[in-house]
C-alpha positions as CSV (number, residue, x, y, z in Angstrom):
1,M,0.0,0.0,0.0
2,H,1.3,3.4,-0.9
3,P,1.9,5.7,2.1
4,S,-0.7,8.2,0.8
5,E,-3.4,5.6,1.5
6,G,-2.5,5.7,5.2
7,I,-4.0,9.2,5.5
8,R,-7.0,8.8,3.2
9,S,-10.3,10.1,4.7
10,V,-8.8,10.7,8.1
11,K,-10.4,14.2,8.2
12,G,-13.6,13.4,6.3
13,R,-15.2,11.4,3.5
14,E,-16.5,14.4,1.5
15,L,-14.2,13.7,-1.5
16,E,-14.4,9.9,-1.5
17,G,-14.9,8.8,-5.1
18,K,-13.9,12.2,-6.5
19,R,-10.9,12.6,-8.9
20,I,-9.1,15.9,-8.7
21,I,-6.5,17.1,-11.2
22,L,-4.1,19.3,-9.4
23,G,-2.4,21.7,-11.9
24,I,0.8,23.2,-10.5
25,T,2.5,26.2,-12.2
26,G,5.7,28.1,-11.7
27,S,5.0,30.2,-8.6
28,I,7.2,29.9,-5.5
29,A,3.9,29.0,-3.8
30,A,4.2,25.6,-5.6
31,V,6.3,24.5,-2.6
32,E,3.0,24.2,-0.7
33,C,1.4,21.7,-3.1
34,F,2.7,18.7,-1.3
35,K,0.7,19.7,1.7
36,L,-2.3,20.7,-0.4
37,A,-2.4,17.3,-2.2
38,R,-2.2,15.5,1.1
39,E,-5.0,17.6,2.7
40,L,-7.3,16.7,-0.2
41,I,-6.5,13.0,0.3
42,R,-7.3,13.4,4.0
43,H,-10.8,14.3,2.9
44,G,-11.0,11.2,0.6
45,G,-9.9,12.7,-2.7
46,D,-8.0,10.9,-5.5
47,V,-5.4,13.4,-6.6
48,Q,-3.5,13.5,-9.9
49,A,-0.7,16.1,-10.1
50,V,0.0,17.8,-13.5
51,M,3.0,20.2,-13.5
52,S,4.2,22.9,-15.9
53,P,7.9,23.0,-16.9
54,E,8.4,26.0,-14.6
55,A,6.8,24.2,-11.7
56,V,9.2,21.3,-12.0
57,K,12.0,23.8,-11.3
58,L,10.5,24.5,-7.9
59,V,9.1,21.1,-6.8
60,T,10.3,17.7,-7.9
61,T,8.0,15.2,-9.6
62,E,9.2,12.6,-7.1
63,A,7.9,14.7,-4.2
64,M,4.5,15.0,-5.8
65,Q,4.4,11.4,-6.8
66,F,5.1,10.5,-3.1
67,A,2.3,13.0,-2.0
68,T,-0.3,11.6,-4.3
69,G,0.7,8.0,-5.0
70,K,0.4,8.6,-8.7
71,E,2.9,9.2,-11.5
72,V,3.1,13.0,-12.2
73,I,2.2,14.3,-15.6
74,T,4.6,16.9,-17.0
75,D,4.2,16.3,-20.8
76,L,1.3,15.0,-22.9
77,D,2.1,12.0,-25.1
78,G,0.4,9.3,-27.0
79,R,-1.7,8.4,-24.0
80,V,-3.5,11.7,-24.5
81,Q,-3.8,12.2,-20.8
82,H,-5.8,15.5,-21.1
83,I,-8.5,13.6,-23.0
84,D,-8.3,10.5,-20.9
85,L,-8.7,12.4,-17.7
86,L,-11.0,15.3,-18.7
87,G,-12.7,14.2,-21.9
88,D,-16.3,13.4,-22.3
89,Y,-16.1,10.0,-20.6
90,E,-18.0,8.5,-17.7
91,D,-14.9,8.0,-15.5
92,R,-13.5,11.4,-16.2
93,A,-12.1,13.6,-13.4
94,D,-14.5,15.6,-11.2
95,L,-12.5,18.8,-10.9
96,L,-9.5,20.7,-12.2
97,L,-7.7,22.7,-9.5
98,V,-4.9,25.0,-10.6
99,A,-3.0,26.0,-7.5
100,P,-0.9,28.0,-7.6
101,C,-1.8,29.7,-10.8
102,T,0.6,32.3,-12.2
103,A,-0.5,35.4,-14.3
104,N,0.9,33.6,-17.3
105,T,-1.2,30.4,-16.9
106,L,-4.3,32.4,-15.8
107,S,-4.1,34.4,-19.0
108,K,-3.5,31.4,-21.2
109,M,-6.4,29.6,-19.7
110,A,-8.7,32.6,-20.6
111,L,-7.4,32.6,-24.2
112,A,-7.3,28.8,-24.6
113,I,-3.6,28.8,-25.3
114,D,-2.3,25.3,-24.8
115,D,1.5,25.2,-24.4
116,T,1.9,23.2,-21.2
117,A,0.2,20.1,-19.8
118,V,-1.6,22.4,-17.3
119,T,-3.0,24.8,-19.9
120,T,-4.1,22.0,-22.1
121,M,-5.9,20.3,-19.3
122,A,-7.6,23.6,-18.6
123,T,-8.8,24.0,-22.1
124,V,-10.3,20.5,-22.2
125,A,-11.9,20.9,-18.7
126,I,-13.5,24.2,-19.5
127,G,-14.7,22.9,-22.9
128,A,-16.1,19.7,-21.3
129,N,-17.9,21.7,-18.5
130,I,-15.8,20.1,-15.8
131,P,-15.6,22.3,-12.7
132,V,-12.4,24.4,-12.6
133,L,-11.0,26.3,-9.6
134,V,-8.0,28.6,-9.8
135,A,-5.9,29.9,-6.9
136,P,-3.8,32.9,-8.3
137,A,-0.4,33.7,-6.9
138,M,1.7,36.6,-8.2
139,H,3.1,40.1,-7.6
140,L,0.3,42.6,-6.9
141,A,1.3,44.7,-9.9
142,M,0.8,41.7,-12.1
143,F,-2.6,40.9,-10.7
144,N,-3.7,44.5,-11.1
145,H,-2.6,44.6,-14.8
146,P,-5.7,45.5,-16.9
147,G,-5.0,42.5,-19.2
148,V,-4.8,40.1,-16.3
149,Q,-8.0,41.6,-14.8
150,R,-9.8,41.2,-18.1
151,N,-8.7,37.5,-18.2
152,V,-9.9,37.1,-14.6
153,K,-13.3,38.4,-15.7
154,T,-13.3,36.1,-18.7
155,L,-12.6,33.1,-16.6
156,R,-15.3,34.0,-14.2
157,E,-17.7,34.3,-17.1
158,M,-16.7,30.8,-18.2
159,G,-17.7,29.5,-14.8
160,V,-14.2,29.2,-13.4
161,G,-14.0,29.8,-9.7
162,L,-11.3,32.0,-8.3
163,I,-10.0,31.3,-4.7
164,G,-8.2,34.4,-3.3
165,P,-5.7,35.8,-3.7
166,T,-4.8,37.2,-0.3
167,M,-3.4,40.7,-0.6
168,I,-0.4,41.2,1.7
169,G,1.9,44.1,1.0
170,K,2.8,44.1,-2.7
171,K,2.0,40.5,-3.2
172,A,-1.2,38.7,-4.3
173,H,-0.5,35.6,-2.2
174,V,-2.0,32.3,-2.9
175,A,-4.9,31.4,-0.7
176,S,-4.2,29.3,2.4
177,I,-4.4,25.5,2.0
178,D,-7.5,25.5,4.3
179,E,-9.3,28.0,2.1
180,I,-8.4,26.1,-1.1
181,V,-9.6,22.8,0.4
182,Q,-12.8,24.3,1.7
183,N,-13.6,25.7,-1.8
184,V,-13.0,22.3,-3.3
185,L,-15.4,20.8,-0.8
186,R,-17.9,23.5,-1.6
187,R,-17.6,23.1,-5.4
188,L,-18.0,19.3,-5.2
189,G,-20.4,19.3,-2.3
190,P,-24.2,18.9,-2.3
191,G,-24.9,22.7,-2.7
192,D,-28.2,22.2,-0.8
193,L,-27.8,25.7,0.9
194,R,-26.8,27.5,-2.3
195,G,-28.5,30.9,-2.4
196,K,-29.1,31.0,1.3
197,K,-27.6,33.4,3.8
198,V,-26.4,31.9,7.1
199,L,-25.1,33.9,10.1
200,I,-23.1,32.2,12.8
201,I,-22.6,34.0,16.1
202,G,-19.8,32.5,18.3
203,G,-17.2,33.0,20.9
204,S,-17.8,34.6,24.2
205,S,-18.7,38.2,25.3
206,E,-16.6,40.3,27.6
207,E,-18.0,42.7,30.1
208,P,-15.7,45.3,31.6
209,I,-15.0,45.5,35.3
210,D,-12.8,48.5,34.7
211,Q,-10.8,49.7,31.7
212,V,-8.3,46.8,32.1
213,R,-10.2,43.8,33.4
214,V,-13.2,41.9,32.1
215,I,-15.5,39.1,33.1
216,T,-16.4,36.5,30.5
217,N,-17.7,33.0,29.9
218,R,-15.7,29.9,28.8
219,S,-16.0,29.3,25.1
220,S,-13.3,28.4,22.5
221,G,-15.5,29.3,19.5
222,E,-14.6,26.0,17.9
223,T,-18.3,25.1,17.3
224,A,-18.9,28.4,15.5
225,I,-16.0,27.8,13.1
226,C,-17.3,24.2,12.4
227,L,-20.7,25.6,11.7
228,A,-19.4,28.3,9.4
229,Q,-17.2,25.9,7.5
230,T,-20.1,23.4,7.1
231,A,-22.5,26.0,5.8
232,F,-19.9,27.3,3.4
233,R,-19.2,23.8,2.1
234,R,-22.9,23.3,1.5
235,G,-23.1,26.4,-0.7
236,A,-24.4,29.1,1.7
237,E,-23.3,32.7,1.8
238,V,-21.8,32.7,5.3
239,E,-21.2,35.5,7.7
240,L,-19.5,35.0,11.1
241,W,-19.8,37.3,14.1
242,T,-17.3,36.6,16.8
243,G,-16.6,37.6,20.4
244,R,-13.5,36.4,22.2
245,M,-12.2,33.3,20.3
246,S,-9.6,30.8,21.4
247,V,-9.3,29.2,17.9
248,P,-8.2,30.9,14.7
249,V,-10.9,32.5,12.6
250,P,-10.5,31.7,8.8
251,G,-9.8,34.9,6.8
252,Y,-12.1,33.9,3.9
253,F,-15.4,34.5,5.8
254,K,-17.1,37.8,6.0
255,C,-16.6,38.5,9.7
256,R,-17.6,41.1,12.3
257,S,-16.5,41.2,15.9
258,F,-18.1,42.2,19.1
259,R,-17.0,42.3,22.8
260,R,-20.0,43.3,24.9
261,V,-23.6,42.0,24.7
262,E,-24.6,45.6,24.2
263,E,-22.4,45.8,21.1
264,L,-24.0,42.6,19.7
265,L,-27.5,43.9,20.3
266,G,-26.5,47.0,18.4
267,M,-25.6,44.8,15.4
268,V,-28.9,42.9,15.3
269,D,-30.6,45.3,12.9
270,K,-28.0,44.3,10.3
271,I,-29.4,40.7,10.2
272,D,-31.2,39.8,7.0
273,H,-30.1,36.1,6.9
274,D,-32.2,33.1,6.2
275,A,-30.8,31.3,9.2
276,V,-29.0,32.3,12.4
277,I,-27.2,29.9,14.7
278,V,-25.9,31.2,18.0
279,P,-23.4,28.9,19.9
280,A,-21.9,32.0,21.5
281,A,-21.4,32.1,25.3
282,L,-23.0,35.4,26.1
283,S,-22.9,37.0,29.5
284,D,-26.1,37.1,31.5
285,Y,-24.7,39.7,33.9
286,A,-22.3,42.7,33.6
287,P,-20.5,44.5,36.4
288,I,-21.0,48.2,36.9
289,S,-17.8,49.3,35.3
290,T,-15.3,51.5,37.1
291,P,-13.5,54.2,35.1
292,G,-9.7,53.7,34.8
293,K,-8.3,50.8,36.8
294,I,-9.3,49.5,40.2
295,P,-6.1,49.7,42.3
296,S,-4.2,46.5,42.9
297,G,-3.4,45.2,46.4
298,S,-6.8,44.8,48.0
299,K,-7.5,41.4,49.4
300,T,-11.1,41.5,48.3
301,I,-13.2,43.7,46.1
302,A,-17.0,43.6,45.7
303,L,-18.5,43.7,42.2
304,K,-22.2,44.6,41.7
305,L,-23.6,42.8,38.7
306,T,-26.7,43.8,36.7
307,G,-28.7,41.6,34.4
308,L,-28.3,41.9,30.6
309,P,-31.0,41.7,28.0
310,K,-31.2,38.4,26.0
311,V,-30.0,38.5,22.4
312,L,-32.1,35.6,20.9
313,P,-35.5,37.3,21.2
314,A,-34.1,40.4,19.4
315,I,-32.9,38.1,16.5
316,R,-36.1,36.1,16.2
317,P,-38.1,38.6,14.1
318,R,-35.2,39.0,11.6
319,T,-34.7,35.4,10.4
320,R,-36.6,32.4,9.2
321,V,-34.6,29.8,11.1
322,L,-33.1,30.5,14.6
323,I,-31.1,27.8,16.5
324,G,-29.8,28.5,20.0
325,F,-27.6,26.6,22.5
326,K,-28.2,26.0,26.2
327,A,-25.2,25.2,28.4
328,E,-25.5,23.9,32.0
329,I,-23.2,22.1,34.3
330,G,-23.8,19.5,37.0
331,V,-27.5,18.9,36.3
332,S,-29.3,15.8,35.4
333,S,-30.2,14.9,31.9
334,E,-33.9,15.5,32.6
335,E,-33.3,18.9,34.1
336,L,-31.0,19.9,31.2
337,I,-33.7,18.9,28.7
338,G,-36.4,20.7,30.7
339,R,-34.5,23.9,30.8
340,A,-33.7,23.7,27.2
341,R,-37.3,23.1,26.3
342,A,-38.4,26.1,28.4
343,R,-35.8,28.3,26.6
344,L,-36.9,27.0,23.2
345,E,-40.6,27.8,23.9
346,E,-39.9,31.2,25.5
347,Y,-37.8,32.5,22.6
348,D,-39.7,30.7,19.8
349,L,-36.6,28.8,18.5
350,D,-36.7,26.3,15.7
351,L,-34.2,24.1,17.6
352,I,-32.0,24.2,20.7
353,A,-28.8,22.3,21.3
354,A,-28.3,21.6,25.0
355,N,-25.3,20.2,26.7
356,D,-23.6,19.8,30.1
357,L,-20.2,21.6,29.8
358,S,-18.5,18.6,31.4
359,D,-19.5,16.7,28.2
360,V,-17.7,19.2,25.9
361,K,-14.1,18.6,24.9
362,E,-11.8,19.9,22.2
363,G,-13.2,18.7,19.0
364,A,-16.0,16.6,20.5
365,T,-19.3,17.1,22.3
366,R,-22.3,15.3,23.7
367,T,-25.5,17.2,23.0
368,R,-29.3,17.0,23.1
369,L,-31.2,18.4,20.2
370,V,-34.6,19.6,21.3
371,R,-37.4,20.5,18.8
372,P,-40.6,22.5,19.2
373,D,-42.7,19.3,18.5
374,G,-41.4,17.9,21.8
375,E,-38.9,15.4,20.3
376,M,-35.4,15.1,21.7
377,E,-32.5,13.6,19.7
378,P,-29.3,12.7,21.6
379,F,-26.1,13.4,19.7
380,E,-22.5,12.3,20.5
381,G,-19.6,12.9,18.2
382,S,-17.2,15.5,16.8
383,K,-18.2,19.2,16.7
384,M,-17.9,19.0,12.9
385,E,-20.4,16.2,12.8
386,L,-22.7,18.2,15.1
387,A,-22.3,21.1,12.6
388,E,-23.4,18.9,9.8
389,R,-26.4,17.7,11.8
390,L,-27.5,21.2,12.5
391,M,-27.1,22.2,8.9
392,D,-29.4,19.3,8.0
393,E,-32.0,20.9,10.2
394,V,-31.4,24.3,8.5
395,Q,-31.7,22.8,5.0
396,R,-35.0,21.1,5.9
397,A,-36.5,24.2,7.5
398,L,-35.6,26.3,4.5
């Protein structure tokens, strides 16, 4: 067994049975293609690398063969690999991904110029209506060239999807591996949320004690990221509102931040989404804040807390589907479900996910899904699996 098979589908099965042609061109970002190919395989993909002559100067074919478990294509010969892989046959590839894509290759793709194995693959794929994704990487001045921008527009009109680039300084950097993989999953996914707008509100709020200190709730924000990625993969237009987060927030989401519950309430009038899911750990109480900084050194200080308004009732009139979370600790299962059901009825939610915080770990959770019809569905698994389950509910409701 080739070593690449040892990592197949360890992160998911979304790409199982999918053949992906990975076109690599002569950008220095090509050095990341080993990792990119392996990440696609971790989601179940079958990856075939195709390299331009300039790419071979930067990454060896042996490295990419080890990454994918397949002989790398650098030249087209009597086997007519471009037709065999991308022609009008039942077993043809499912996607052409050109990453990184130089200005040279991008422009040739738009003009159907076939002078490398990569550009020839692109012409056949576009002509055969096979999905094509491109991750540009070049100097910013090259990307901004009017001719290149015309070719970008031409490719988009042909149905080619562009991923990134990320603008940093004077460079149009290739998108991150995570962003590229998520876009591949989106393009080859079910698309059952395409055309829908989904808002995820996650993280924890912070209420100031003084101008230095805050009180907050425990929340990593991991569930919110899983929900956003899942909605994105299923075709939704995703927006993410975040409080304090302990996990990285992907840069490819439209994102707004808040700190206090009051700030979040001030953002509610911007909601025009089909579905809103709120795994955020929002404060129920806030201290009466002291200007400046409370002096250090005292053995004890007394804080007076005041109740804060709830956010979910303010959101309810602004969306078709609203899913909330209820977190408790140290209560019986019956009491947890009872409290969740009371919250669901009080706020007119479409679903509430209830858990005991002692059952929540990094990457995994044990949850009860409570519905308005009185049904309760227990769930135990990864947070990504929970996100998929909740998006199933959103899709059915919409």
